[in-house]
C-alpha positions as CSV (number, residue, x, y, z in Angstrom):
1,M,-36.6,18.0,11.2
2,S,-35.3,20.3,8.3
3,A,-32.6,19.3,6.2
4,R,-30.3,22.0,7.9
5,D,-31.3,20.2,11.3
6,E,-29.7,17.0,9.9
7,P,-26.4,15.6,11.4
8,A,-23.3,15.6,8.6
9,P,-23.1,12.1,7.2
10,A,-20.2,10.3,9.1
11,R,-16.5,10.6,7.6
12,P,-15.5,6.9,6.0
13,H,-13.3,5.0,8.1
14,V,-9.9,5.2,6.9
15,L,-8.0,1.6,6.4
16,L,-4.0,2.0,5.9
17,L,-2.9,-1.0,4.3
18,P,1.0,-1.4,4.8
19,G,3.3,-3.4,2.2
20,L,5.9,-6.3,2.2
21,A,7.3,-6.6,5.3
22,C,5.7,-3.5,6.5
23,D,3.5,-2.4,9.7
24,A,2.3,1.0,10.8
25,D,5.0,2.7,11.3
26,V,4.9,2.9,7.4
27,W,1.8,5.2,7.7
28,R,3.1,6.9,11.2
29,D,2.9,10.7,9.5
30,Q,-0.6,10.1,7.5
31,T,-2.0,8.4,10.6
32,R,-1.3,11.2,12.6
33,A,-2.9,13.7,10.0
34,L,-5.9,11.8,8.8
35,S,-6.7,10.8,12.8
36,Q,-7.4,14.4,12.9
37,T,-10.6,14.3,11.5
38,A,-11.4,10.6,11.1
39,E,-11.0,7.0,12.6
40,V,-7.9,5.5,11.4
41,T,-7.2,1.8,11.6
42,V,-3.6,0.2,10.0
43,V,-4.5,-3.3,9.4
44,D,-2.5,-5.7,10.7
45,Y,-2.7,-9.0,8.2
46,A,-1.2,-11.3,10.9
47,A,0.1,-14.8,9.1
48,A,-2.0,-14.3,6.2
49,D,-0.9,-15.9,3.4
50,S,-3.2,-14.5,0.5
51,I,-4.2,-11.3,-0.9
52,T,-8.1,-12.4,0.0
53,K,-7.3,-13.6,3.0
54,M,-5.7,-9.8,3.7
55,A,-8.3,-8.1,2.2
56,E,-10.9,-10.1,4.4
57,I,-9.0,-9.2,7.7
58,A,-9.5,-5.6,6.6
59,L,-13.0,-5.3,6.2
60,A,-13.9,-7.2,8.9
61,I,-12.5,-4.0,10.8
62,T,-15.3,-2.1,10.5
63,A,-18.6,-2.4,9.3
64,D,-18.9,1.1,8.0
65,R,-17.9,2.9,4.5
66,V,-14.1,3.0,4.5
67,A,-11.9,5.0,2.8
68,I,-8.7,2.6,1.5
69,A,-4.8,3.6,0.8
70,G,-2.8,0.6,0.4
71,H,1.2,0.5,-0.2
72,S,2.9,-1.9,-2.0
73,M,1.1,-5.2,-1.2
74,G,-1.0,-2.9,0.2
75,G,-2.1,-2.0,-2.9
76,R,-3.2,-5.6,-3.7
77,V,-5.2,-5.8,-1.1
78,A,-7.2,-2.6,-2.0
79,F,-7.5,-3.6,-5.3
80,E,-9.5,-6.9,-3.8
81,I,-11.7,-5.1,-1.6
82,M,-12.9,-3.2,-4.4
83,R,-13.5,-6.4,-6.3
84,I,-14.9,-8.0,-2.8
85,A,-17.2,-5.1,-1.7
86,P,-17.1,-1.9,-3.8
87,I,-20.0,-0.6,-2.5
88,R,-18.4,-0.2,1.0
89,V,-15.5,2.1,-0.3
90,A,-15.8,5.7,-0.5
91,G,-12.3,6.5,-1.7
92,L,-9.5,4.3,-3.0
93,A,-5.6,5.4,-2.7
94,L,-3.0,3.3,-4.2
95,L,0.5,3.9,-3.5
96,D,3.3,2.4,-5.3
97,T,2.0,-0.4,-6.0
98,A,1.1,-2.6,-9.1
99,Y,-2.3,-4.3,-10.6
100,R,-1.0,-7.0,-12.8
101,G,-0.9,-10.7,-11.8
102,F,2.1,-13.4,-11.7
103,P,3.6,-13.2,-15.2
104,G,4.4,-16.7,-15.7
105,G,6.9,-17.7,-17.8
106,E,10.9,-16.2,-17.8
107,A,9.4,-13.0,-16.2
108,G,7.6,-15.3,-13.5
109,E,10.8,-17.1,-12.9
110,R,12.9,-14.0,-12.3
111,E,10.5,-12.9,-10.2
112,I,10.3,-16.0,-8.1
113,A,14.0,-15.8,-7.9
114,K,14.0,-12.3,-6.8
115,R,11.4,-12.9,-3.7
116,S,13.4,-15.9,-3.0
117,E,16.6,-14.6,-2.5
118,L,15.2,-12.0,0.0
119,L,12.8,-14.9,1.6
120,N,16.4,-17.3,2.0
121,L,18.1,-13.9,3.4
122,A,15.6,-13.5,6.1
123,R,15.6,-17.7,7.5
124,T,19.0,-18.0,7.7
125,K,20.5,-14.1,8.7
126,G,17.3,-12.6,9.8
127,M,15.1,-9.7,8.8
128,R,17.4,-7.0,9.5
129,A,20.1,-8.6,7.1
130,M,17.1,-9.2,4.4
131,A,16.2,-5.1,5.0
132,E,19.8,-4.3,4.8
133,F,20.1,-6.3,1.4
134,W,17.0,-4.8,-0.3
135,M,17.5,-1.1,1.0
136,P,19.0,0.0,-2.1
137,G,16.3,-1.1,-4.4
138,I,13.3,0.4,-2.4
139,I,14.3,3.9,-1.5
140,H,16.0,6.9,-3.7
141,P,19.5,5.9,-4.2
142,D,20.7,9.4,-2.1
143,R,18.5,8.4,0.7
144,V,20.6,5.5,1.0
145,S,23.1,7.2,3.6
146,D,20.0,8.8,5.1
147,A,20.7,7.2,8.8
148,A,17.2,8.4,10.3
149,L,15.2,7.1,7.3
150,T,17.0,3.8,6.8
151,S,17.1,3.0,10.9
152,A,13.3,3.6,10.8
153,I,12.9,1.1,7.8
154,L,15.3,-1.6,9.2
155,A,13.5,-1.3,12.7
156,M,10.1,-1.8,11.3
157,M,10.9,-4.8,9.0
158,S,13.0,-6.5,11.8
159,R,9.6,-6.6,13.5
160,K,8.4,-9.3,11.4
161,T,9.1,-12.7,11.5
162,P,10.6,-15.1,8.5
163,E,7.5,-16.9,8.9
164,I,5.2,-14.0,8.6
165,F,7.6,-12.4,5.5
166,A,7.3,-16.3,4.0
167,A,3.0,-16.0,4.1
168,Q,3.3,-12.3,2.5
169,I,5.3,-13.6,-0.5
170,K,3.4,-16.7,-1.1
171,A,0.2,-14.1,-1.2
172,L,2.1,-11.9,-3.8
173,L,3.1,-14.8,-5.9
174,G,-0.7,-15.9,-5.7
175,R,-1.8,-12.3,-6.2
176,P,-5.1,-11.6,-8.3
177,D,-4.9,-10.0,-11.4
178,A,-6.7,-6.4,-11.2
179,T,-6.6,-5.6,-14.6
180,A,-10.2,-6.1,-15.6
181,L,-11.1,-4.4,-12.1
182,L,-9.6,-1.0,-12.9
183,S,-12.0,0.2,-15.5
184,T,-15.1,-0.9,-13.1
185,I,-13.9,1.3,-10.3
186,R,-16.0,4.5,-9.9
187,C,-14.8,6.1,-6.6
188,P,-12.4,9.3,-5.7
189,T,-9.1,7.6,-6.6
190,L,-5.5,9.2,-6.2
191,V,-2.5,7.2,-7.5
192,L,0.6,8.2,-6.5
193,C,4.1,6.7,-6.7
194,G,8.0,8.1,-6.2
195,R,9.0,9.2,-9.4
196,K,12.3,7.0,-8.8
197,D,10.3,3.5,-8.1
198,T,12.6,1.0,-9.5
199,W,10.3,-2.1,-7.4
200,S,6.7,-0.1,-8.5
201,P,7.7,2.0,-11.6
202,L,5.7,5.0,-12.4
203,E,4.8,3.6,-15.8
204,G,2.3,1.3,-14.1
205,H,0.7,3.8,-12.0
206,R,-0.1,6.0,-15.1
207,E,-1.6,2.3,-16.6
208,I,-3.7,2.4,-13.4
209,A,-4.6,6.4,-13.4
210,A,-5.6,6.0,-17.2
211,A,-7.9,3.4,-16.6
212,I,-9.9,4.3,-13.2
213,R,-12.2,7.4,-13.5
214,P,-12.2,9.7,-11.4
215,S,-8.7,9.4,-10.5
216,H,-5.5,11.8,-10.0
217,L,-2.1,10.7,-10.4
218,A,0.7,12.4,-8.3
219,V,4.4,11.8,-8.6
220,I,6.5,12.1,-5.8
221,E,10.2,13.9,-6.7
222,H,13.3,12.8,-5.4
223,C,11.5,9.7,-4.3
224,G,11.7,5.9,-4.6
225,H,9.3,2.9,-3.4
226,M,8.8,4.1,0.3
227,A,7.2,7.3,-0.3
228,P,4.9,7.4,3.0
229,M,8.4,7.3,4.8
230,E,10.7,8.5,2.3
231,R,8.4,11.7,1.7
232,P,6.2,11.8,4.5
233,A,5.0,15.7,4.0
234,E,4.4,15.4,0.3
235,V,2.6,12.2,0.5
236,T,0.6,13.4,3.6
237,A,-0.8,16.0,1.7
238,A,-1.6,14.2,-1.1
239,L,-3.9,11.8,1.3
240,S,-5.3,14.7,3.4
241,A,-6.6,16.5,-0.1
242,W,-7.7,13.1,-1.4
243,F,-9.7,12.4,1.9
244,S,-11.1,16.1,2.2
245,G,-12.8,15.2,-1.3
246,L,-14.6,12.6,0.0
247,S,-18.3,12.3,1.3
């Protein structure tokens, strides 16, 4: 068989990794677009209570090479996949996320207090009440009155239970530090952030992009932390361009 007759290599299996209290709806538009050229799975972490367990769940979905995209907490899971099985990863996309471990000290106490406030709301008043309280901090201020967007986010987060939310918060508080990992990443990497993301600020994404080669930093304007849902067309275009460059 000549080289011309050899079948083209299979495209990587796309694993989409949701963030805290999110499910497949956070990736709805991106799943629709990427599914036209590849197999796509949105990972369900079930009740996993560590980032490593979440990464292992994702890796068990397929034995194929993968392209992984993680949003928020999903970015932490993506880093852990890179640590566990870098040879399997054809491409990496990191959206509205961060890479440092739990800080300890006063900063750590502030983080525990912030996350505990959300968890206490979920336990006492329900997931919808928690999401309503959290909403102004995770979307662009101009979108707070956007009923279509906020209703979609509220419905998504309401599908999680306080028990799953608690497990995910435990995972985040025990997250691995990916600082040393960044410079070892060699696959094509997209780093994407909403310009007004106050939960995972842009400066951290600049640090990630500076440490990973090759990487591309995409800043989504008029956008907060929930970029895949806030600006689906722009995020889908960026992910499609990233995926089309993989082999």
